[in-house]
KEKE-3310 file (N, C-alpha, C; in steps of 0.2 Angstrom, whole numbers, plus 5000, padded with zeros to 4 digits):
npx = (5004:5003:5010:5001:4988:4990:4990:4977:4969:4974:4970:4956:4954:4956:4945:4935:4938:4934:4921:4917:4919:4909:4895:4883:4880:4874:4858:4858:4862:4856:4844:4850:4863:4878:4891:4907:4917:4932:4940:4953:4962:4960:4950:4941:4933:4924:4934:4944:4941:4941:4933:4922:4922:4908:4901:4896:4888:4878:4883:4882:4877:4885:4893:4900:4912:4910:4919:4936:4944:4945:4950:4938:4927:4915:4900:4889:4892:4904:4902:4894:4904:4913:4904:4902:4914:4918:4911:4914:4929:4936:4929:4930:4927:4914:4899:4885:4869:4855:4839:4826:4811:4815:4828:4831:4826:4837:4848:4845:4846:4859:4865:4860:4867:4880:4879:4875:4869:4855:4854:4843:4838:4825:4817:4804:4804:4811:4816:4806:4811:4823:4819:4821:4831:4846:4861:4859:4855:4863:4870:4859:4854:4864:4863:4850:4853:4862:4855:4845:4852:4855:4865:4877:4888:4881:4886:4879:4865:4850:4841:4825:4813:4812:4808:4809:4819:4828:4825:4839:4852:4867:4883:4896:4914:4931:4939:4940:4940:4936:4923:4918:4919:4910:4898:4897:4895:4882:4876:4878:4871:4858:4856:4856:4843:4834:4829:4830)
npy = (4994:5011:5027:5038:5031:5023:5035:5039:5028:5028:5041:5040:5029:5037:5045:5035:5030:5041:5041:5028:5030:5038:5037:5044:5045:5033:5034:5040:5030:5023:5011:5005:5005:5014:5022:5028:5037:5040:5048:5045:5059:5059:5050:5038:5027:5015:5008:5017:5023:5024:5015:5009:4992:4982:4992:5003:4998:4995:4990:4984:4996:5005:5013:5003:4997:4985:4979:4980:4996:5000:5000:5001:4997:5003:5007:5015:5028:5030:5031:5043:5053:5053:5057:5070:5076:5084:5096:5100:5098:5098:5091:5076:5067:5058:5055:5044:5046:5043:5049:5058:5068:5074:5073:5081:5093:5096:5096:5107:5118:5117:5119:5132:5139:5139:5145:5138:5129:5117:5104:5095:5080:5076:5061:5059:5066:5059:5053:5042:5031:5028:5024:5011:5006:4999:5008:5018:5031:5040:5051:5060:5062:5070:5081:5086:5088:5099:5109:5111:5118:5130:5130:5125:5113:5107:5107:5098:5087:5079:5064:5061:5049:5035:5023:5008:5014:5020:5036:5047:5056:5065:5070:5080:5083:5090:5082:5066:5066:5079:5078:5068:5074:5085:5077:5071:5082:5086:5074:5075:5086:5082:5072:5080:5087:5077:5062:5047)
npz = (5000:4996:5002:5003:5003:5015:5024:5022:5027:5040:5045:5044:5053:5064:5065:5066:5078:5086:5084:5090:5103:5107:5114:5113:5099:5096:5095:5082:5073:5058:5052:5041:5045:5049:5039:5036:5025:5015:5003:4990:4982:4969:4966:4957:4957:4968:4973:4976:4987:5005:5018:5031:5033:5032:5039:5053:5068:5082:5097:5113:5118:5112:5097:5085:5075:5062:5054:5047:5043:5026:5008:4996:5003:5004:4994:4992:4998:4993:4979:4979:4984:4973:4963:4968:4966:4954:4957:4969:4973:4985:4994:5002:5011:5020:5030:5034:5042:5053:5049:5056:5062:5074:5074:5063:5067:5077:5068:5060:5069:5072:5059:5057:5067:5061:5050:5039:5024:5022:5012:5001:4995:4986:4985:4979:4968:4959:4943:4934:4927:4934:4946:4958:4952:4953:4957:4948:4951:4956:4949:4946:4959:4965:4956:4959:4973:4973:4966:4976:4985:4980:4970:4975:4984:4999:5016:5024:5021:5017:5012:5006:5010:4999:4985:4993:5001:5015:5024:5025:5033:5027:5030:5024:5020:5020:5027:5037:5051:5055:5049:5058:5070:5068:5067:5079:5087:5083:5088:5102:5104:5101:5111:5122:5120:5118:5126:5121)
capx = (5000:5007:5010:4995:4983:4991:4988:4970:4967:4975:4965:4949:4954:4955:4938:4931:4939:4930:4914:4916:4920:4903:4888:4877:4879:4869:4852:4859:4863:4850:4843:4855:4869:4882:4898:4911:4921:4937:4942:4959:4960:4958:4946:4937:4929:4924:4940:4949:4938:4942:4928:4922:4920:4902:4898:4896:4882:4878:4885:4881:4876:4890:4894:4905:4914:4909:4925:4942:4944:4949:4948:4933:4922:4909:4898:4885:4895:4910:4899:4892:4910:4915:4900:4903:4921:4918:4907:4918:4935:4939:4925:4933:4924:4906:4896:4878:4866:4847:4834:4819:4809:4818:4835:4830:4826:4843:4852:4843:4849:4867:4866:4859:4873:4886:4877:4876:4862:4854:4852:4838:4837:4818:4816:4798:4805:4816:4813:4803:4816:4828:4816:4822:4837:4852:4867:4858:4852:4868:4871:4853:4854:4869:4861:4845:4855:4865:4849:4842:4857:4857:4871:4883:4887:4880:4890:4874:4859:4846:4838:4819:4811:4811:4806:4814:4825:4827:4828:4845:4857:4874:4887:4902:4919:4937:4943:4935:4940:4932:4916:4916:4918:4904:4892:4897:4892:4875:4873:4877:4865:4852:4856:4854:4836:4829:4831:4827)
capy = (5000:5017:5031:5041:5026:5022:5040:5039:5023:5031:5047:5037:5026:5041:5047:5030:5030:5046:5039:5023:5033:5043:5033:5049:5044:5027:5035:5042:5025:5021:5004:5002:5006:5020:5022:5034:5036:5045:5046:5048:5065:5058:5044:5036:5021:5014:5005:5022:5026:5020:5015:5003:4985:4980:4998:5004:4996:4996:4984:4985:5003:5009:5012:4999:4995:4978:4976:4985:5002:4997:5003:4997:4995:5007:5008:5021:5034:5031:5034:5050:5057:5053:5061:5077:5079:5089:5102:5102:5093:5098:5086:5069:5063:5058:5050:5044:5045:5043:5055:5059:5075:5076:5074:5086:5100:5098:5098:5114:5123:5116:5122:5139:5142:5139:5149:5133:5127:5110:5102:5090:5076:5073:5056:5059:5069:5055:5051:5035:5026:5027:5021:5004:5004:4999:5011:5022:5037:5045:5058:5063:5064:5076:5087:5088:5091:5106:5113:5112:5122:5136:5129:5123:5107:5109:5102:5093:5086:5073:5061:5059:5042:5033:5016:5004:5017:5023:5043:5048:5063:5064:5075:5079:5088:5089:5077:5062:5068:5085:5076:5064:5079:5088:5073:5070:5088:5085:5068:5077:5091:5078:5069:5086:5089:5071:5056:5042)
capz = (5000:4996:5008:5003:5005:5022:5028:5022:5032:5047:5047:5044:5059:5070:5065:5068:5086:5090:5084:5094:5110:5108:5115:5111:5092:5095:5091:5075:5068:5055:5050:5036:5049:5047:5036:5036:5020:5014:4995:4987:4979:4962:4966:4951:4958:4975:4975:4977:4993:5010:5023:5036:5030:5036:5042:5060:5071:5089:5102:5120:5119:5109:5091:5084:5067:5060:5051:5047:5038:5020:5002:4992:5008:5003:4988:4991:5000:4988:4973:4981:4984:4967:4959:4970:4965:4949:4959:4975:4974:4992:4998:5001:5017:5021:5034:5034:5049:5053:5048:5058:5063:5080:5072:5058:5071:5079:5063:5058:5074:5071:5053:5058:5071:5057:5044:5033:5021:5023:5006:5001:4989:4986:4981:4976:4961:4955:4937:4935:4924:4939:4953:4959:4947:4957:4955:4942:4952:4959:4945:4947:4966:4965:4953:4964:4979:4971:4964:4982:4989:4977:4966:4979:4988:5006:5021:5026:5017:5018:5006:5008:5009:4992:4985:4997:5004:5021:5023:5028:5032:5025:5031:5020:5022:5017:5031:5041:5058:5055:5048:5064:5076:5067:5068:5086:5090:5082:5092:5109:5105:5101:5117:5127:5119:5118:5129:5117)
cpx = (5004:5006:5003:4989:4983:4988:4980:4967:4968:4971:4958:4949:4953:4948:4934:4932:4935:4923:4912:4916:4914:4897:4882:4876:4874:4862:4852:4861:4857:4850:4848:4862:4873:4888:4901:4916:4926:4940:4949:4957:4958:4954:4941:4932:4929:4930:4945:4946:4938:4935:4928:4919:4914:4899:4899:4889:4883:4879:4885:4881:4881:4891:4900:4906:4913:4915:4931:4940:4949:4946:4943:4927:4916:4907:4894:4888:4901:4908:4897:4898:4913:4911:4901:4909:4921:4915:4911:4923:4938:4935:4927:4931:4917:4904:4888:4875:4858:4844:4828:4817:4813:4825:4836:4830:4833:4848:4851:4846:4856:4869:4866:4865:4879:4885:4877:4869:4861:4851:4847:4838:4830:4817:4809:4799:4810:4813:4812:4808:4822:4826:4818:4828:4843:4858:4865:4856:4857:4869:4865:4852:4858:4866:4855:4847:4858:4860:4846:4846:4859:4864:4877:4882:4887:4884:4885:4868:4856:4842:4831:4818:4809:4809:4811:4819:4823:4829:4834:4848:4864:4878:4894:4908:4925:4941:4938:4935:4936:4924:4914:4914:4911:4898:4892:4894:4885:4872:4873:4872:4859:4851:4854:4846:4831:4833:4828:4829)
cpy = (5006:5022:5035:5037:5025:5028:5041:5034:5025:5036:5044:5033:5031:5044:5041:5029:5035:5044:5033:5025:5038:5039:5037:5048:5038:5029:5038:5037:5022:5013:5001:5003:5013:5018:5028:5033:5042:5043:5049:5054:5064:5052:5044:5031:5020:5011:5010:5026:5021:5020:5009:4997:4983:4986:4998:5003:4998:4990:4986:4993:5008:5008:5008:4997:4988:4975:4982:4991:4999:5000:4998:4995:4998:5007:5015:5028:5036:5034:5041:5054:5058:5057:5069:5080:5084:5096:5105:5097:5093:5093:5079:5065:5064:5053:5050:5043:5045:5049:5054:5066:5078:5078:5080:5093:5101:5100:5105:5119:5123:5120:5130:5142:5142:5143:5144:5131:5120:5108:5096:5086:5073:5068:5055:5062:5065:5052:5043:5030:5024:5024:5013:5002:5004:5003:5016:5029:5042:5052:5062:5066:5070:5082:5090:5091:5098:5110:5115:5117:5128:5136:5127:5117:5109:5104:5097:5093:5080:5070:5059:5051:5040:5026:5012:5007:5021:5031:5043:5054:5060:5070:5075:5084:5086:5083:5073:5064:5074:5083:5072:5069:5083:5084:5071:5076:5088:5080:5071:5082:5088:5075:5074:5087:5083:5065:5050:5035)
cpz = (5000:5001:5009:5006:5013:5027:5028:5027:5039:5050:5048:5051:5065:5071:5068:5076:5089:5090:5089:5101:5111:5108:5113:5103:5091:5092:5084:5070:5065:5055:5046:5039:5045:5043:5036:5030:5018:5008:4994:4983:4972:4961:4960:4952:4965:4978:4977:4984:4999:5014:5027:5033:5035:5039:5049:5062:5078:5093:5109:5121:5116:5102:5090:5077:5067:5057:5051:5042:5032:5014:4999:4997:5008:4996:4987:4992:4995:4982:4973:4981:4977:4962:4961:4968:4960:4952:4965:4977:4981:4996:4997:5006:5018:5026:5033:5041:5048:5052:5052:5060:5069:5078:5067:5062:5074:5074:5060:5062:5073:5064:5054:5061:5067:5051:5037:5031:5022:5016:5006:4994:4990:4982:4977:4969:4957:4948:4937:4932:4929:4945:4953:4955:4952:4953:4949:4944:4955:4956:4946:4954:4967:4962:4957:4970:4978:4970:4971:4986:4986:4973:4969:4982:4995:5010:5023:5022:5019:5011:5009:5007:5002:4992:4988:5000:5010:5021:5028:5028:5030:5026:5028:5022:5019:5021:5036:5048:5059:5054:5055:5070:5075:5069:5075:5090:5089:5087:5099:5109:5105:5108:5123:5126:5120:5122:5126:5121)
residu = (MET:ASN:GLU:LEU:LYS:GLU:LYS:ILE:ILE:GLY:ARG:LEU:GLY:GLU:ALA:LEU:THR:LEU:LEU:GLU:ASN:CYS:PRO:GLU:PHE:VAL:PRO:LEU:VAL:PRO:GLU:VAL:ARG:THR:ASN:ILE:ALA:PHE:ALA:LEU:PRO:ASP:ALA:LEU:SER:PRO:ALA:ASP:VAL:ALA:ALA:VAL:ASP:GLY:ARG:ILE:THR:VAL:VAL:ARG:GLY:LYS:PRO:ARG:ALA:CYS:GLY:GLU:VAL:GLU:PHE:GLY:ALA:SER:ASP:HIS:LEU:ALA:ARG:LEU:LEU:ILE:GLN:LEU:ARG:PRO:PHE:ALA:PRO:GLU:ILE:ARG:ALA:ALA:ILE:ASN:PHE:ARG:TRP:ASN:GLU:LYS:ILE:LEU:ALA:VAL:VAL:GLN:ARG:TRP:ALA:GLN:SER:ARG:GLY:ALA:LYS:ILE:GLY:VAL:ILE:ASP:ARG:SER:ARG:GLU:PRO:GLU:GLN:LEU:ILE:GLY:LYS:GLU:ARG:GLY:SER:MET:PRO:TRP:LYS:VAL:GLN:GLU:LEU:ILE:ALA:SER:ALA:GLY:GLY:GLU:VAL:PRO:GLU:ILE:PHE:TYR:GLU:THR:ARG:GLY:TRP:GLY:LYS:GLU:PRO:LEU:PHE:VAL:LEU:VAL:GLY:ALA:ASP:PRO:VAL:THR:VAL:ALA:LYS:ASN:VAL:ILE:ASP:ILE:ALA:ARG:SER:TYR:ALA:ARG:HIS:TYR:ASN:ASP)
# end
């Protein structure tokens, strides 16, 4: 493995450690589980993106990685990062987490405090020919997202419920440690407001 790939694995490992040491993140782990991904600067395929093999789940009340941090371990977040690159090449890291009305309220406050926009991918607007088609909708989703945020890639956004799809938040950034710290900030704010 080359030096850059080793650095990416190491940095993603640091982000994962932060998440695993944050019990407040547990209510934000969705049914499909969470993943955190970090792409090479010139990533062209999911093989160029590191993530957690098997994703992050909940074990004994704490977030826990199911497997190792390795390249090629994510499909969805990897393809999202690759599709975002032409619009925002600095964005190389992403994490997904649960969406519900309570979490949305916390995210809205968090975004407002940073002067950040929240983007939306409205699955009800998805072209019929893409519905239910595996791996076909990512270019459409990125266009929809950028249009919802006034022509830019927002730091945080969510996807509404779609055909066989759980609604989810995604938070993006240049670095996975920053992304992890931001999502932990949201999780702790959620814990202060709600006791699930």
